C-alpha positions as CSV (number, residue, x, y, z in Angstrom):
1,M,-84.5,-120.8,-147.1
2,T,-88.3,-120.6,-147.0
3,Q,-90.3,-121.6,-150.0
4,E,-93.0,-119.2,-151.1
5,T,-96.3,-120.7,-152.0
6,A,-98.1,-119.7,-155.1
7,F,-101.6,-120.4,-153.7
8,T,-103.8,-119.0,-150.9
9,H,-105.5,-120.8,-148.1
10,L,-109.3,-120.5,-148.3
11,A,-111.6,-120.7,-145.3
12,P,-114.8,-122.7,-145.9
13,S,-116.9,-119.6,-144.9
14,T,-115.3,-117.7,-147.8
15,L,-116.2,-120.5,-150.3
16,V,-119.8,-120.4,-149.0
17,H,-119.9,-116.7,-149.7
18,W,-118.4,-117.1,-153.2
19,L,-120.9,-119.9,-154.0
20,D,-123.8,-117.9,-152.6
21,T,-122.9,-114.8,-154.7
22,A,-122.4,-117.0,-157.8
23,C,-118.8,-115.9,-158.1
24,E,-117.3,-117.3,-161.3
25,L,-114.7,-119.9,-160.2
26,T,-113.3,-123.3,-161.1
27,L,-113.7,-125.8,-158.3
28,V,-111.6,-129.0,-158.6
29,D,-111.7,-132.1,-156.4
30,I,-108.5,-134.2,-156.3
31,R,-109.9,-137.1,-154.2
32,D,-110.2,-140.6,-155.6
33,P,-113.1,-141.1,-158.1
34,L,-115.1,-143.3,-155.7
35,S,-115.0,-140.7,-152.9
36,F,-115.9,-137.9,-155.4
37,S,-118.9,-139.9,-156.7
38,Q,-120.1,-140.5,-153.2
39,G,-120.1,-136.8,-152.4
40,H,-118.6,-133.5,-153.5
41,I,-119.2,-129.8,-153.4
42,P,-121.8,-128.9,-156.0
43,G,-120.2,-127.4,-159.2
44,S,-116.9,-129.1,-158.6
45,Q,-115.2,-131.3,-161.1
46,H,-113.0,-134.3,-160.5
47,L,-109.4,-133.8,-161.3
48,D,-106.8,-136.5,-161.7
49,N,-104.0,-137.5,-164.0
50,T,-106.3,-138.3,-166.9
51,S,-108.4,-135.1,-166.7
52,V,-105.7,-132.6,-165.9
53,A,-104.8,-132.0,-169.6
54,G,-108.4,-131.0,-170.4
55,L,-108.6,-128.7,-167.4
56,L,-105.4,-127.0,-168.6
57,E,-106.8,-126.6,-172.1
58,R,-110.2,-125.2,-171.4
59,T,-109.9,-123.3,-168.1
60,P,-109.3,-119.5,-168.2
61,R,-106.0,-118.8,-166.3
62,E,-107.4,-115.7,-164.7
63,R,-110.5,-117.4,-163.2
64,P,-110.1,-118.2,-159.4
65,M,-109.5,-121.9,-158.9
66,V,-110.3,-123.7,-155.6
67,V,-108.6,-127.1,-155.0
68,V,-110.3,-129.6,-152.7
69,C,-108.9,-132.8,-151.2
70,Y,-109.7,-134.9,-148.1
71,H,-108.3,-132.8,-145.3
72,G,-106.7,-129.8,-146.9
73,H,-103.2,-131.1,-147.2
74,S,-102.6,-132.6,-150.6
75,S,-104.7,-129.8,-152.2
76,Q,-101.9,-127.4,-151.2
77,Q,-99.4,-129.3,-153.3
78,A,-101.9,-129.5,-156.2
79,A,-102.7,-125.8,-155.9
80,N,-99.0,-124.9,-155.9
81,W,-98.6,-127.0,-159.1
82,L,-101.6,-125.4,-160.8
83,A,-100.3,-122.0,-160.0
84,G,-97.1,-123.0,-161.7
85,Q,-99.2,-123.9,-164.8
86,G,-100.1,-120.2,-165.1
87,F,-103.3,-120.0,-163.0
88,S,-103.1,-116.6,-161.3
89,D,-105.6,-117.0,-158.4
90,V,-105.3,-120.5,-156.9
91,Y,-106.7,-121.5,-153.5
92,S,-106.5,-124.6,-151.3
93,L,-109.7,-125.3,-149.2
94,D,-108.7,-125.4,-145.5
95,G,-110.0,-128.6,-143.9
96,G,-110.8,-130.2,-147.2
97,F,-113.9,-132.0,-148.1
98,T,-114.1,-133.8,-144.8
99,D,-114.5,-130.5,-142.9
100,W,-116.8,-129.1,-145.6
101,A,-119.2,-132.0,-145.3
102,A,-119.2,-131.8,-141.5
103,R,-119.9,-128.0,-141.6
104,H,-122.2,-128.0,-144.6
105,P,-124.0,-131.3,-145.1
106,D,-126.7,-129.5,-147.1
107,R,-124.0,-128.4,-149.6
108,V,-122.8,-131.9,-150.7
109,E,-124.1,-133.7,-153.8
110,S,-123.4,-137.1,-155.1
């Protein structure tokens, strides 16, 4: 029995396009606080167990949500969970922040 995922894989090039066209989206980074503070995609917010309740409260469920982790693995589980919380358009960034920073060092802020 195969498990259907509730999220979509997102290529870094697609995220670049969305950011360049000011697409309205929610960008969440689930890496540890120190890693996030040392560098993250501009416009992203840190998401962990203490901030998830606020995210669920204030984020429109229909707005696209992109989940970022280190290498694009744990973001898939988080994206699946967020989709289960009623978010209709959830993505996991392929390659994670590590790949993003290597491809787009000019698109990292700390």
